[in-house]
C-alpha positions, 0 to 999 in steps of 0.5 A: 472477484479478484484484486484486479475488480477494486480500484483505490486512491493514489497518493496524489489523489487520482483514481488508478484501477487495479485492472492496470496491474494485470498481468502483474505479481502484486505485492500490496504492503500496508505501510506507516511512516512512524512504525517500528517496521518504517525501514521496510521502506527501504527494502521495498524499494531495493526490491521493486528496482530489482524486479520492475522489469519483470512482471511485478508491482509493489502497492503501498498503502499507508494506514494509520489504524495500528497505533496512530502510526501514519498520522500525516497527510498524503502530501506529506507520507509522500515527500517523507517516502521520496525523501527519506527512501526513494520510493518510486513504487506506487503510493496509495491514498491513506485507507482504513483496513480493518473495520466498517470503514475498510478500503472494499479491497482489503476487505476483499483481502481480509475474506481470502486470507483472515487473521493474516498479519494482524489485518482482522 
């Protein structure tokens, strides 16, 4: 099993198979618009612009599980990211990354690297 065996809903409501990114180096990022790390969007976007012609993708997954720092709807998140940071890398619908309701991708990632970066 690999990350390419999963799919996820995009921020606009479409189903996206991660196998569509097969062959690309993936940076899968848990994000939150009201987090102290929110300015990371700027750096992520710059990285995406620099490397997107290579086999590289950034996949952003908003989550509200850490201090309720992503309370908005998917539409509000998309608008915020575009308006404030010009985000053009793929964003996905808000997910849970921990617990029984964790998205299957994040349950898989957690098993691959338990306890990394506070996700566990």
